[in-house]
N, C-alpha and C positions, 0 to 999 in steps of 0.2 A: 504494500498500501504506498503512496507518494503522496505526502502534503506538502501543498505549495502555499506557503504563505509569506507576506512581505515585509523580509528586511529581517525573519526570524534570525534571531543571533548576528545581524551586522556587526552588531556596536559591544556586544558580548565576546565573538569571536575575533573580535579587536584587540578587547581587554585581554581575553586568553591568550593571543600570541606574544601579546606586549610583553609576560611577566612582571608587572606589576601587582596582580592581584594572588592570594594561596597559591598555590601548588606543589603535588608532589612528585615526585621523579618516578615513582609507577603509580597505577591506575588504585586506587584503596578500594572498588566497590567493583565487583562483575555482576553478570545478569542475573545473579540468582538476589541479588538485593536489589535490583532495579525493579521500575514500576513503568508502563507506559503511560506517561502523564499528560502527552500531549492528545493520547486518542480521546479526551473527556473534553478538548477543547475543537469544536470544529470551527470552522470558515475567521480561524482568527487575524490580527490584523497586529501589525506592531506598529507598536507607538516608543520613540527615543525619547528620556528629558532635553529640555531645549530652555533655557533660561528657567522656570518655573512652571512651564506648561508641558504636556504630551504633543509631538508632534510626528504623523502619521511618516514612517521610514518609510523610503524609495527604493534602496534594494532585494531583491527576492534570495531566498534559500530555497533549496529540496529537502525534504525530511524523507526519508524511506527506512522505516522502518524493518526492523531486522530483528528478533528473537527478543530478546529482553531491553533492546538500546534503539538510536537514532543514529545514521550515517547522515550526516547533516554534509553536504557543500555550495560553498559559495566562493566563488570566483578563482574555480579551481582548489582550492584550498576544502580539502575532507576533514572528519572531524568525528569522533566515535562520541556520540554523547548517550548519556546516563541519567534517566533523574533516582534519587534516591532518598526513600521516604526519612524524615528524622522526627518528626514529633508532631504533633497537630497537622496544622493546616504549611507546614515549612518542612521543605526536601533541600536536596543538594543536588546542583547540575554538574556532571564529571566530565569535562571535553578531553579527551584524548586525541593528538594527531601523532602518527607515525614519527618517533626518532624525539622526539620532546617531551618537556615533564610536562601529567598531565593537570588540569587549573579546572578552578570550583567559584563557583554562585550559587546564593543561596536565592531560592524559591518560593514565595509565598503564593501558595495556590487558591485566588479565591473561586464560589462560585461561576464567575463573569468574567475574570481574568485572572493573567500568573504576571506577578511582578518579579523584576531581577534587580538582585542586589549583589554588587562585587564586592568582596573580601578584600581589600585594599593591602598591603604589606606596611604601606607608611603608618598606615592606621594602627594596625598590628604592633608593630615596633614601638610607635610611638605610647602606646597603652606601657609599655615594659613589663607587662606581665604574662607572655606568653612563650619567652625564652625554654621553657621544658619540653613546650608539643612544636614548636617551628624553628625552625632554621633560619637565620638571616643573612641571605651572600648579598650584598651590594643593596640592587635596589629590589631584589627577588628575596621571595621567604617559601619554604618548603615544610610542608607535615610530616614532621617526624615518624618513621617506621613505628618506631615503638607508641605511639600516641594510639589515645583513642581517639579515632576520627569522626565517630559521632558524638560523645560527647563534644570536640571538641567543636563542631558545628549547631550543636544542640545551643550550645553555651552563645554563638553569635547570633542567635535569634532574641537574644533577651534586646539586641540593641545595635539591629541590621543596618542602620544608616538608612540615607536615602534610596530607592531606587532609579535604576537608568534605565531599565525598560521595560514594556509592558509588551503582553498581546491581550491582547480583549476581540470580542468577538465583532463579524465585521455586522453594519449598521445593516 
């Protein structure tokens, strides 16, 4: 099943590939922990935050459902995307690109929309309380392999910051 939506993860892909958000050197979750979250959101349009307003995105990305994950393609970049439930309406998006670190975003699943929150390395470093679970390398940050990643992500939901991307149903 192929899902075409406007600019889905366009901004998120850029963030994920830039190295300024939380990453791991190897994927933390497999298909057994993932759920096909996008199946519950038909005909969505993607919006990006611009100033204080949501602006309809222009780019397109294709999602192809494969087992417990999606293959997302944007500008010849392929990402394996997994949505993993954390607690309540909170999820983590795990984005894998071949030969690159795996990137993570928080996702808040509301009945009519999905909100995406980057987990910025700069914010984590400034908090000064993540040295036991996160390794900081220049502007990058990596979840330490021995960390309880689900607990780490659950802790982020208390103060997720501002969403940067929104999926909402087409009018």
